[in-house]
C-alpha positions in Angstrom: 63.0 208.1 141.9 64.7 207.0 145.1 61.6 207.7 147.2 59.4 205.6 144.9 61.8 202.7 145.0 61.9 202.8 148.8 58.1 202.7 148.9 58.0 199.6 146.7 60.6 197.9 148.9 58.7 198.8 152.0 55.6 197.0 150.8 57.4 193.7 150.7 59.6 193.8 153.8 61.5 190.6 154.6 61.3 189.5 158.2 64.7 189.3 159.6 65.2 186.2 161.7 67.4 186.3 164.7 69.6 183.6 165.9 68.2 181.7 168.9 64.7 183.0 168.4 61.7 180.8 167.2 60.4 181.3 163.8 57.2 183.3 163.9 54.0 181.4 162.9 52.7 182.2 159.4 49.3 183.7 158.9 48.0 180.9 156.6 49.4 178.0 158.6 47.0 175.0 158.9 46.4 173.5 162.3 47.1 169.8 162.1 46.3 168.9 165.7 43.3 166.7 165.0 42.5 162.9 164.9 40.8 160.9 162.0 39.1 157.5 161.7 39.2 155.2 158.6 36.0 154.6 156.6 35.5 151.0 155.5 33.4 150.3 152.3 33.2 146.5 151.9 31.0 146.7 148.8 33.9 148.3 146.8 36.2 145.4 147.6 33.9 142.7 146.3 34.6 141.1 142.8 32.4 141.8 139.9 30.1 138.8 139.6 28.3 140.0 136.5 30.4 137.9 134.1 33.8 136.4 133.3 36.8 138.7 133.6 40.5 138.7 132.5 43.4 138.4 134.8 43.2 142.2 135.3 39.5 141.8 136.5 38.1 143.4 133.4 34.9 142.2 131.9 33.9 142.2 128.2 32.0 145.5 128.6 35.1 147.2 130.1 37.3 145.9 127.3 34.9 147.0 124.6 34.6 150.5 126.1 38.4 150.7 126.2 38.5 150.3 122.4 37.3 153.9 122.1 40.2 155.2 124.2 42.5 157.8 122.7 45.6 156.0 123.9 46.9 153.3 121.5 48.4 151.2 124.3 45.0 151.0 126.1 43.3 149.9 122.9 46.1 147.3 122.3 45.8 145.9 125.8 42.0 145.8 125.4 42.4 143.7 122.3 44.7 141.4 124.1 42.2 141.1 126.9 39.4 140.2 124.4 41.5 137.4 123.0 42.2 136.1 126.5 38.6 136.4 127.6 37.0 134.9 124.5 39.5 131.9 124.4 38.5 130.9 127.9 34.8 131.8 127.6 33.6 131.0 124.0 30.0 131.5 125.0 30.5 135.3 125.1 30.9 135.3 121.3 27.3 134.5 120.7 26.1 137.0 123.4 28.2 139.9 122.2 28.8 139.1 118.5 27.3 142.3 117.2 29.3 144.6 119.4 32.5 142.6 119.0 32.4 142.8 115.2 31.4 146.4 115.1 34.0 147.6 117.6 36.8 145.5 116.1 35.9 146.5 112.5 36.2 150.2 113.5 39.9 149.6 114.3 40.7 148.5 110.8 41.7 152.1 110.0 43.3 153.0 113.4 46.4 155.2 113.2 48.5 152.8 115.2 49.8 149.8 113.4 50.1 147.7 116.5 46.3 148.2 117.1 45.5 147.2 113.5 47.6 144.1 113.7 46.0 143.0 117.0 42.6 143.8 115.6 43.2 141.5 112.7 44.2 138.7 115.1 41.1 139.2 117.1 39.0 139.1 113.9 40.8 135.8 112.9 40.0 134.3 116.2 36.3 135.3 115.9 36.1 133.9 112.4 37.5 130.6 113.5 34.8 130.3 116.1 31.8 131.8 114.4 30.3 129.9 111.4 29.5 131.7 108.2 25.7 131.2 108.8 25.8 133.7 111.7 27.8 136.5 110.0 25.5 137.7 107.1 23.6 140.3 109.3 26.8 142.0 110.3 28.8 141.6 107.1 27.7 144.8 105.3 29.3 146.7 108.2 32.5 144.6 108.0 32.6 145.1 104.2 32.3 148.8 104.6 35.1 149.0 107.1 37.2 146.8 104.8 36.6 149.0 101.8 37.6 152.1 103.9 40.9 150.3 104.9 41.6 149.2 101.3 41.2 152.7 99.9 42.7 154.6 102.8 45.1 157.4 102.0 47.8 156.0 104.3 49.8 153.2 102.8 50.3 151.3 106.0 46.5 151.0 106.5 46.2 149.6 103.0 48.9 147.1 103.6 47.2 145.8 106.9 43.9 145.7 105.0 45.4 142.8 103.0 45.6 140.7 106.2 42.0 141.4 107.1 41.0 140.5 103.5 42.9 137.2 104.0 40.7 136.4 107.0 37.5 137.0 105.0 38.8 135.0 102.0 39.7 132.1 104.3 36.5 131.9 106.4 33.8 133.8 104.6 34.5 133.6 100.8 30.8 133.3 99.9 29.9 136.6 101.8 32.7 138.4 100.0 31.7 137.0 96.6 28.2 138.3 97.1 29.4 141.9 96.8 32.0 141.8 94.0 31.3 145.2 92.4 32.7 147.4 95.3 35.7 145.2 96.1 36.8 145.0 92.4 36.9 148.7 92.2 38.9 148.8 95.5 41.5 146.4 94.0 41.9 148.6 91.0 42.4 151.7 93.2 45.1 149.9 95.3 47.5 149.5 92.3 46.3 152.2 89.9 44.6 155.5 89.6 42.3 157.2 87.1 43.9 159.3 84.5 42.9 163.0 84.3 40.3 163.9 81.7 42.7 166.2 79.8 42.4 165.8 76.0 46.1 165.7 75.4 46.7 162.9 77.9 43.7 160.9 76.8 44.6 161.1 73.2 47.9 159.3 73.9 46.1 156.1 74.7 45.0 154.5 71.5 42.5 152.2 73.2 41.0 154.8 75.5 42.4 153.4 78.8 41.4 155.5 81.7 43.5 153.7 84.4 47.2 153.6 84.9 49.6 152.1 87.4 50.3 154.2 90.5 53.5 154.4 92.5 53.7 155.4 96.2 57.2 156.0 97.4 56.1 156.0 101.0 55.4 152.3 101.1 57.7 150.1 103.2 58.0 147.6 100.2 58.7 148.0 96.5 55.9 148.7 94.1 56.3 145.3 92.4 56.0 143.5 95.8 52.9 145.6 96.6 51.2 144.8 93.3 52.1 141.2 93.6 50.4 141.0 97.0 47.3 142.8 95.7 47.1 140.5 92.6 47.4 137.5 94.8 44.3 138.6 96.8 42.5 139.6 93.7 43.0 136.1 92.3 41.7 134.5 95.4 38.7 136.8 95.4 37.8 136.0 91.8 38.2 132.3 92.6 35.7 132.7 95.4 33.3 134.5 93.0 33.6 131.6 90.5 33.2 128.9 93.2 30.1 130.5 94.7 28.4 131.3 91.4 25.4 129.0 90.9 25.9 126.6 88.1 23.4 126.4 85.3 22.7 123.7 82.7 24.7 125.5 80.1 27.4 126.6 82.5 30.9 127.0 81.1 32.5 125.3 84.1 30.3 122.2 83.6 31.0 122.0 79.9 34.7 122.8 79.8 36.4 122.4 83.2 34.2 119.6 84.5 34.3 117.6 81.3 36.9 115.2 82.8 36.4 116.0 86.5 36.7 113.1 88.9 34.3 114.4 91.4 31.5 112.4 89.9 28.9 115.0 90.8 26.3 115.9 88.2 26.9 112.8 86.1 24.0 111.0 84.5 23.0 107.8 86.3 20.8 105.2 84.8 17.4 104.6 86.3 16.8 100.9 87.2 13.2 100.0 86.9 11.4 97.0 88.2 8.4 96.5 85.9 6.7 94.1 88.4 6.6 96.9 90.9 5.5 99.6 88.4 2.5 97.5 87.2 0.6 98.2 90.4 2.1 101.5 91.4 0.4 104.8 90.9 3.6 106.7 90.2 4.9 107.0 86.7 8.4 107.1 85.1 9.5 110.4 83.5 11.2 109.9 80.1 13.5 112.3 78.2 14.4 112.7 74.6 17.5 110.8 73.5 17.6 109.2 77.0 19.2 112.4 78.4 22.4 111.8 76.3 21.9 115.0 74.3 21.3 118.3 76.1 18.0 120.1 75.4 18.0 123.0 73.0 19.2 126.2 74.8 16.9 129.1 75.1 18.0 132.7 75.7 14.8 133.5 77.4 15.3 134.3 81.1 12.7 134.2 83.9 12.6 136.8 86.6 13.9 135.4 89.9 11.2 134.3 92.4 12.4 136.5 95.2 14.1 139.8 94.8 16.4 139.9 97.8 19.5 141.9 98.4 22.8 141.5 96.6 23.3 138.2 94.9 26.4 136.4 93.8 26.1 138.0 90.4 25.7 141.5 91.7 27.9 143.6 89.5 28.9 140.6 87.3 25.5 139.6 86.1 26.2 139.8 82.4 28.9 139.2 79.9 29.0 143.0 79.0 29.8 143.9 82.6 32.6 141.3 82.8 34.0 142.5 79.5 34.0 146.1 80.7 35.8 145.1 83.9 38.3 143.0 81.8 38.9 146.0 79.5 40.1 148.0 82.5 42.0 145.2 84.3 43.8 143.5 81.4 45.9 146.5 80.3 46.9 147.0 83.9 48.0 143.4 84.2 50.0 143.7 81.0 51.7 146.9 82.4 52.5 145.0 85.7 54.2 142.2 83.8 56.1 144.5 81.5 57.4 146.5 84.4 58.4 143.2 86.2 60.1 141.9 83.1 62.1 145.1 82.6 63.2 145.1 86.3 64.0 141.4 85.9 66.9 142.0 83.6 68.0 143.6 80.3 66.1 142.6 77.2 69.1 142.8 75.0 70.3 139.3 75.9 67.8 137.1 74.1 69.6 133.9 75.0 68.6 134.1 78.6 65.3 136.0 78.2 63.3 132.8 79.0 65.0 132.7 82.4 63.0 134.5 85.1 63.7 135.3 88.7 61.3 134.0 91.3 59.8 137.4 91.8 59.1 137.9 88.0 57.8 134.4 87.8 55.3 135.0 90.6 54.1 138.2 89.0 53.6 136.4 85.6 51.8 133.5 87.3 49.4 135.8 89.1 48.7 137.7 85.9 47.9 134.6 84.0 45.8 133.2 86.8 43.6 136.3 86.9 43.2 136.2 83.1 42.1 132.6 83.5 39.6 133.5 86.2 38.1 136.3 84.1 37.0 133.7 81.6 35.3 131.6 84.2 33.1 134.5 85.4 31.0 134.3 82.3 27.7 132.6 83.1 26.8 130.9 79.8 28.6 129.1 77.0 27.6 131.5 74.2 28.9 134.4 76.3 32.1 132.5 76.9 32.7 132.2 73.1 32.0 135.9 72.7 34.4 136.8 75.4 37.1 134.5 73.9 36.6 136.2 70.6 36.9 139.6 72.2 40.1 138.5 73.9 41.5 137.2 70.7 40.6 140.3 68.7 42.0 142.9 71.2 44.7 141.2 73.1 46.1 138.3 71.1 48.9 140.4 69.7 49.8 141.7 73.1 49.8 138.2 74.6 52.0 136.8 71.9 54.4 139.7 72.3 54.7 139.6 76.1 54.0 136.0 77.0 54.8 133.8 74.0 58.0 135.4 72.8 60.3 133.4 75.1 58.0 130.5 75.9 58.7 128.1 77.7 60.1 129.8 80.8 62.6 128.5 83.4 64.1 129.7 86.7 67.2 131.9 86.7 69.8 131.0 89.3 70.5 134.1 91.2 73.3 134.3 93.8 72.1 134.9 97.3 74.0 137.7 99.1 73.9 138.0 102.9 72.3 141.2 103.8 71.7 142.8 107.2 68.1 142.3 108.1 66.1 145.4 108.9 63.8 144.3 111.7 61.7 147.4 111.6 61.2 147.2 107.8 60.4 143.5 108.1 57.6 144.1 110.6 56.1 146.8 108.5 56.0 144.8 105.3 53.0 142.9 104.0 52.7 139.2 104.5 54.5 137.1 102.0 52.5 136.6 98.8 52.8 132.9 98.9 55.1 130.0 98.0 57.5 130.2 95.1 56.0 129.4 91.7 57.4 126.4 89.8 58.3 126.9 86.1 56.1 124.0 85.2 53.0 125.5 86.8 53.7 128.8 85.1 54.1 127.2 81.7 51.0 125.1 82.1 48.9 128.1 83.1 50.2 130.0 80.1 49.2 127.1 77.9 45.7 127.1 79.2 45.3 130.9 78.8 46.6 130.9 75.3 44.9 127.9 74.0 41.5 129.5 74.9 42.3 132.1 72.3 42.7 129.6 69.5 39.8 129.4 67.0 38.3 126.4 65.4 40.1 125.4 62.2 38.0 125.1 59.1 37.2 126.6 55.7 37.3 130.4 55.6 39.2 130.7 58.9 42.9 131.7 59.1 45.1 129.2 60.9 47.0 130.0 64.0 50.7 130.6 63.8 53.7 129.1 65.4 52.6 130.1 68.9 50.1 127.3 69.0 52.7 124.8 67.7 55.0 125.7 70.5 52.2 125.1 73.0 51.4 121.7 71.5 55.1 120.8 71.6 55.4 121.7 75.3 52.2 119.8 76.2 53.4 116.7 74.3 56.9 116.8 75.8 55.6 117.3 79.3 53.2 114.4 79.2 55.5 112.1 77.3 58.6 112.7 79.4 57.4 110.5 82.2 57.8 113.2 84.9 55.6 113.3 87.9 52.7 115.8 87.7 50.4 117.0 90.4 46.7 116.4 90.1 46.1 120.1 89.3 48.8 120.3 86.7 47.6 117.2 85.0 44.0 118.5 85.1 45.1 121.8 83.4 47.2 119.9 80.8 44.3 117.7 79.9 42.1 120.7 79.6 44.6 122.1 77.1 44.7 118.9 75.2 40.9 118.8 75.1 40.7 122.3 73.7 43.4 121.7 71.1 41.8 118.4 69.9 38.4 119.9 69.5 39.5 123.2 67.9 42.3 122.0 65.6 40.3 119.1 64.1 43.4 117.4 62.7 44.2 113.7 62.8 47.9 114.4 63.1 47.4 116.8 66.1 44.9 114.5 67.7 47.2 111.4 67.5 50.2 113.4 68.6 48.5 114.7 71.8 46.5 111.6 72.7 49.7 109.5 72.3 51.4 111.6 74.9 48.4 111.3 77.2 48.3 107.5 76.7 52.0 107.3 77.6 51.3 109.0 80.8 48.2 106.8 81.3 50.3 103.6 81.1 52.7 104.7 83.9 52.8 102.6 87.0 52.2 103.9 90.6 49.7 106.5 89.6 47.3 107.6 92.4 43.7 106.7 92.3 42.6 110.3 91.7 45.0 110.6 88.8 43.8 107.4 87.1 40.2 108.4 87.7 41.0 111.8 86.0 42.6 110.1 83.0 39.7 107.7 82.6 37.2 110.5 82.7 39.2 112.4 80.1 39.3 109.5 77.6 35.8 108.4 78.3 34.2 111.9 77.7 36.5 112.6 74.8 35.2 109.4 73.2 31.6 110.7 73.6 32.6 113.7 71.4 33.4 111.6 68.4 29.9 111.8 66.9 30.5 115.3 65.5 34.3 114.9 65.0 35.6 112.5 62.4 39.2 112.9 63.5 38.2 111.4 66.9 36.3 108.5 65.4 39.4 107.6 63.3 41.8 108.0 66.2 44.0 104.8 66.7 45.1 105.9 70.1 41.5 106.2 71.3 40.7 102.8 69.8 43.7 101.3 71.6 42.6 102.7 74.9 39.1 101.3 74.4 40.4 97.9 73.6 42.5 97.8 76.8 39.6 98.6 79.1 38.4 95.0 79.6 41.9 93.8 80.2 42.4 96.5 82.9 39.1 95.6 84.5 40.0 91.9 84.7 43.4 92.7 86.2 42.1 95.3 88.6 39.0 93.4 89.9 38.0 94.2 93.4 41.2 95.7 94.5 39.9 99.2 93.8 36.1 99.2 93.4 35.9 102.9 92.7 38.3 102.7 89.7 36.6 99.5 88.5 33.2 101.2 88.5 34.7 104.0 86.4 36.1 101.4 83.9 32.7 99.8 83.7 31.1 103.2 83.0 33.6 103.8 80.2 33.0 100.3 78.7 29.3 100.7 78.8 29.4 104.1 77.1 31.4 102.6 74.3 29.5 99.4 73.8 26.2 101.2 73.7 27.5 103.0 70.7 28.6 99.7 69.1 32.4 100.2 69.1 33.6 97.0 67.3 37.1 97.0 68.8 35.8 97.2 72.3 33.2 94.6 71.7 35.7 92.2 70.4 38.0 92.8 73.4 35.1 92.4 75.8 34.1 89.1 74.2 37.6 87.8 74.4 37.9 88.6 78.1 34.3 87.9 79.1 35.1 84.5 80.7 37.7 86.1 82.9 35.4 89.0 83.9 32.4 86.7 84.7 34.4 83.9 86.4 32.2 82.7 89.3 35.2 82.4 91.7 37.7 85.2 90.9 35.9 87.3 88.3 35.1 91.0 88.8 31.4 90.0 88.4 31.2 88.4 91.8 33.8 90.4 93.7 32.6 94.0 93.0 29.9 95.8 94.9 26.2 95.4 93.9 26.0 98.5 91.9 29.0 97.6 89.7 27.6 94.0 89.4 24.4 95.5 87.9 26.4 97.5 85.4 28.3 94.4 84.4 25.1 92.4 83.9 23.9 95.2 81.6 27.1 94.8 79.5 26.0 91.2 78.6 23.3 92.6 76.4 25.8 94.1 74.0 28.1 91.1 73.6 28.1 90.0 69.9 28.5 86.3 70.9 28.2 84.3 74.1 30.4 81.2 74.1 29.7 78.0 75.9 32.4 78.6 78.6 30.9 82.0 79.2 27.4 80.6 79.5 28.7 78.1 82.0 30.3 80.9 84.1 27.1 82.9 83.9 25.1 79.9 85.1 27.5 79.4 88.1 27.2 83.1 88.9 23.4 82.8 89.0 23.4 79.8 91.3 26.5 80.3 93.5 24.8 83.0 95.6 27.6 85.5 95.0 25.1 87.9 93.4 21.6 88.7 94.5 18.6 86.8 93.3 17.2 89.9 91.5 20.5 90.4 89.7 20.6 86.8 88.7 17.1 87.1 87.3 18.2 90.1 85.3 21.1 88.1 83.9 18.8 85.3 82.9 16.4 87.7 81.2 19.3 89.2 79.2 20.5 85.8 78.1 16.9 85.0 77.1 16.6 88.2 75.1 19.8 87.5 73.2 18.7 84.0 72.3 17.1 83.2 68.9 14.0 81.9 70.7 12.9 85.1 72.3 12.0 86.9 69.1 13.6 90.1 70.3 15.6 92.0 67.7 17.0 95.5 67.7 18.3 96.8 64.4 20.9 94.5 62.9 21.7 92.8 66.2 22.0 89.1 65.8 21.4 86.3 68.3 24.4 85.9 70.6 24.0 82.1 71.2 22.4 79.0 69.7 19.3 77.2 70.8 21.3 74.3 72.3 23.5 76.5 74.3 20.5 78.5 75.6 18.7 75.3 76.8 21.9 74.1 78.3 22.3 77.4 80.2 18.7 77.2 81.5 19.0 73.6 82.6 22.3 74.2 84.4 20.8 77.2 86.2 17.7 75.2 87.0 19.7 72.4 88.8 21.8 74.9 90.7 24.9 72.7 90.7 27.5 72.0 88.1 28.3 68.5 86.9 31.6 68.6 88.9 29.8 69.6 92.1 27.2 66.8 91.7 29.9 64.3 91.0 31.8 65.3 94.1 28.6 64.9 96.2 28.3 61.3 95.0 31.9 60.4 96.1 32.5 62.5 99.2 30.9 61.3 102.4 29.5 64.3 104.1 27.9 64.0 107.6 25.3 66.6 106.6 23.9 64.3 103.8 20.8 62.5 105.0 21.3 58.8 104.4 18.8 56.9 102.2 16.2 54.7 103.8 13.3 52.5 102.8 11.1 55.5 103.1 13.5 58.1 101.6 15.0 56.5 98.4 17.5 59.4 97.8 20.2 60.9 99.9 19.4 64.5 100.3 22.1 67.1 100.6 20.8 69.9 102.9 21.3 73.2 101.1 21.8 76.2 103.5 18.7 78.3 104.0 20.1 81.4 102.3 21.2 79.4 99.2 17.9 77.5 99.1 16.0 80.8 99.0 18.2 82.2 96.4 17.9 79.1 94.2 14.1 79.1 94.5 13.9 82.6 93.2 16.2 81.7 90.3 14.0 78.7 89.5 11.0 81.0 89.2 12.8 83.1 86.6 14.0 80.1 84.6 10.4 78.7 84.5 9.1 82.1 83.4 11.7 82.1 80.5 10.7 78.6 79.5 7.0 79.4 79.6 7.5 82.4 77.4 9.0 80.4 74.5 5.6 79.4 73.2 5.6 75.6 73.0 5.4 74.0 76.4 5.4 70.5 75.1 8.7 70.9 73.3 10.3 72.6 76.4 9.0 69.8 78.6 10.4 67.1 76.2 13.8 68.8 76.3 13.7 69.0 80.1 12.6 65.4 80.4 15.4 64.2 78.2 18.0 66.2 80.1 16.7 65.0 83.5 16.7 61.3 82.5 20.1 61.6 81.0 22.0 63.5 83.6 20.0 63.3 86.9 18.0 60.1 87.1 21.0 58.0 88.2 22.1 60.3 91.0 22.1 58.8 94.5 22.8 62.1 96.4 20.6 65.0 95.3 20.6 68.6 96.9 17.2 69.4 98.3 17.1 72.7 96.5 17.6 71.0 93.1 14.9 68.4 93.9 12.4 71.0 94.9 13.3 73.2 91.9 12.9 70.3 89.4 9.4 69.5 90.8 8.5 73.1 90.5 9.7 73.3 86.9 8.0 70.1 85.8 4.7 71.1 87.2 4.8 74.5 85.5 5.9 73.2 82.1 3.8 70.0 81.9 1.3 70.1 79.0 -1.8 67.9 78.8 -0.7 66.6 75.5 2.5 65.2 76.9 2.9 62.4 79.4 6.1 61.9 81.4 7.9 58.7 80.7 8.5 56.0 83.4 12.2 56.9 84.2 11.2 60.6 84.8 8.2 59.5 86.9 10.4 57.2 89.0 13.0 60.0 89.6 10.3 62.6 90.4 8.6 60.2 92.8 11.9 59.6 94.6 12.6 63.3 94.8 9.1 64.0 96.1 9.1 61.2 98.7 12.5 62.2 100.0 11.5 65.8 100.3 8.3 64.8 102.2 10.5 62.9 104.7 12.8 65.9 105.0 9.8 68.1 105.5 8.6 66.0 108.5 12.1 66.2 110.0 12.2 70.0 109.6 8.9 70.4 111.4 10.4 68.6 114.4 13.9 70.2 114.5 13.5 73.9 113.5 9.9 74.8 112.9 10.5 78.6 113.0 13.8 79.0 111.3 12.9 77.1 108.2 9.4 78.4 107.5 10.3 79.6 104.0 12.1 76.4 103.1 9.3 74.2 104.4 6.7 76.2 102.5 8.7 76.0 99.3 9.3 72.2 99.6 5.6 71.5 100.4 4.4 73.8 97.6 6.6 72.1 95.1 5.6 68.6 96.2 1.9 69.1 96.3 1.9 71.0 93.0 3.8 68.2 91.3 1.5 65.5 92.8 -1.6 67.3 91.7 -0.3 68.2 88.2 1.9 65.4 86.9 -0.2 62.4 85.9 0.5 59.1 87.7 3.0 60.7 90.0 0.8 60.3 93.1 0.2 56.7 92.3 3.9 56.0 92.0 4.6 57.7 95.3 1.9 55.8 97.1 3.2 52.5 95.6 6.6 53.3 97.0 5.1 53.7 100.5 4.9 50.0 101.1 5.2 49.2 104.7 6.9 45.8 104.3 10.4 47.2 104.4 9.8 50.0 106.8 11.4 50.1 110.2 9.5 50.8 113.3 10.8 54.4 113.7 9.8 55.2 110.1 6.1 54.4 110.6 5.3 57.7 112.4 6.9 59.5 109.5 4.8 57.6 107.0 1.7 58.4 109.0 2.4 62.1 109.1 3.2 62.2 105.3 -0.2 60.5 104.6 -2.0 62.9 107.0 -0.6 65.9 105.2 -1.5 64.6 101.8 -5.1 63.8 102.9 -5.5 67.2 104.5 -4.6 69.0 101.2 -7.8 69.8 99.4 -6.4 69.9 95.8 -5.3 66.3 96.2 -8.6 64.9 97.2 -9.6 63.7 93.7 -6.2 62.1 93.1 -6.4 60.4 96.5 -9.9 59.0 95.7 -8.6 57.7 92.4 -5.8 55.9 94.3 -8.0 54.7 97.2 -7.1 50.9 96.9 -3.4 51.7 97.3 -4.1 54.0 100.1 -6.4 51.5 101.8 -3.7 48.8 101.7 -1.1 51.2 103.2 -3.4 52.1 106.1 -4.3 48.5 106.7 -0.7 47.6 107.0 -0.1 50.5 109.4 -2.9 49.4 111.7 -1.6 45.8 111.6 1.9 46.8 112.6 0.7 49.2 115.3 -1.7 46.9 117.2 -1.3 47.3 120.9 -2.9 48.4 124.2 -2.6 52.1 123.4 -2.8 53.8 120.0 -0.3 56.5 119.1 -1.5 60.0 118.3 -0.2 60.0 114.7 -2.2 56.9 113.8 -5.4 58.4 115.3 -4.8 61.5 113.3 -4.2 59.5 110.1 -7.4 57.4 110.6 -9.4 60.6 111.2 -8.1 62.2 108.1 -8.8 59.1 106.1 -12.4 58.9 107.4 -13.1 62.5 106.5 -11.4 62.5 103.1 -11.6 59.1 101.5 -14.2 57.0 103.4 -17.0 59.6 103.1 -16.0 60.6 99.6 -16.1 57.0 98.3 -19.1 55.6 100.3 -21.1 55.3 97.0 -18.6 53.0 95.5 -18.7 49.3 96.3 -15.8 47.4 97.8 -14.7 50.4 99.8 -13.2 49.9 103.2 -15.4 50.7 106.2 -14.4 52.1 109.5 -15.2 48.9 111.2 -12.8 46.9 109.1 -10.1 49.6 109.6 -10.2 49.4 113.4 
């Protein structure tokens, strides 16, 4: 043994070193006695110019590749780099959108929570920059990753999936709503699980429920908080499905919720037709039965869609049976969630404080009720809505009364706040806060809206609802009548509850009770425009329902509201055109149905509404003015002050000429002379008042205005002269054009009466009595009178001398004005000159003896030297007008005398151009035309 040991030791002998001797060189020593040179590679030191980079010189391809790294810190820093790079260079989003979404979506289920949180931040940044129109090609992949995260086995990944879902609900709700089937199942699996198929366990459930609430003790938050966060997202998702669902004609949202909506979309608008334009147009007018007031009969027949694309909005929720099946699964779970929250909220033995809820319990109940409300909105059609309500009433009314209505209404419980040490780790791991604290009023209103949908119509053979509906009605009445301030959404929901109660209860007492409370709120001051618009829509559309509901037609509150509408319109005026337009719509809907109370109120305040200075008629926009003109047709009586105001509205220029013509037509139709009768409608005015209205409108100026023109010395008034017997007030061009159009409509109404001779006799009497003694006359009135006389003159009637004298003065003064206008502003006043000339020559060629009287007034004895050229131009224009040739020949002696006097006064070395033109016109027109008659003047004698 000793020998073997020595041999082993001899194999590994240790070299003994001696002091002072050098250490022997090892056998494997490396010789380091050599020199090296550095290798320079400049290409490696250059920056990457292929694209933008971060501060770490990493491009987008480098960052995307690092997202596949096994280290969580590398992936986290890569996500931070993506945020930095994309915020500085937004153009990279469009270039790499596909890779960005796919790579970031893959991190929804990453094991590290920091990576998941940062991935949700990057996704939010991308969603803020990329519109929804560019995302649909990539959304199936995003939806698949979201479903994996929502149903993941780890609780932390499920909690972070809620943040990702919030991003999609905020930016892409329509894309989420297009695939409801899978996500609804995911929501169910997040708070519950399917029960086992064992017979013993299934038999315990009387209603065959296959889902029950689940509890996960590994979560960082309590089960109640987790369920509340899931229900909050479920409610937002269902709201997105409802918002994105296409509306149909018989849609529930349009018949129930939108009944008193203030958006104004989808409302019927009248079609204003101009028959003059339709006479020569090739297009037609489409007419509907009942003028569109009644909906067409509904048909259950459905057509196949034109294109059979991918998933639609109704995918998975395309029928009432599917929605009912989903509700049968979800509603029991919602009830269990509330029962568990109410038990944890406090002991049920103390009934005195059972209606007091903690903020957490109130939030749970509010989310449960909101989801129940949204389930009803998913139904596509009205008949399916009624069937779903009946199913809810049959299966769950008892449960709802037991769990919701037992302690209604609810209030907030004051809980002492204890200072606790904040656990930062637990806070970071918790889900985002579900939302703001729910107010008790919002909770109670939502409960009212859910429960009132379960009430059935009262009638014979139907059992009446119990005290639970009475408590709802009491709460609604007290809330509206207390005078408290309500938000727009709260008021909208309360009005929906009132609407449902009024139409289902069919009781005069209930109707008066609820509508009185609404009317008290309606009369409050300082209500916003949106709130007043909502209340007006509610009352207006509730009134339209009275045809099939006798309790509405006998409602005193509704009648009181209708009576107050004209007063409100007169007080509001133009201060709020939008609200005034809504008032006019409400008035028009009621007067078209012949509401006596409203018609009496409208007649009493008509003078104020149609005041030509401060009335709503002249201050509102054109569309509202047109609706107010239409209201005139329904007035039972038109008083003389009202007709005077209407005449001033037509002539003052505050409304358009076409609208003034419409007003004149309506007054004409309501007069006894038109022969227009509809049903038992009587004439609204007398014959005398009608002719007075037309004459006042024809003149264009009131008696007060004409009297002031005679007294006030205005520099714009053209002074009278020996050639112009009247002082003409120059009407502005815009007002002159407006008045000329109005005169045409007045003449049309007078011509349609049948007897021209009687109309001319009335017009002649009025002109001689009120206008013949005027010294100052507006040019628009003078031209309009000449136009009206020429159109109404009958061959069997001759005008009297006072009328001829006044018409000749008007005609001669207008001809002088026409000569001046040709010199001063030939282009600006073309329309005015044409109207004046047309009125003068038409009257001269139509009215007997008018041309003779005018020529007799053109005596040159009293003319001044500067007026001779004007006279010559007037005669030249008359001689050049072909329709006047026969009348000029008949008055040749008078014309001959005038021209002789002109040539006598203008003898001189040189002849002016106007005289040369006059002599030439005379030679062409009169001299050659009367050469066969003896005693005519020859050219030699003229010269």
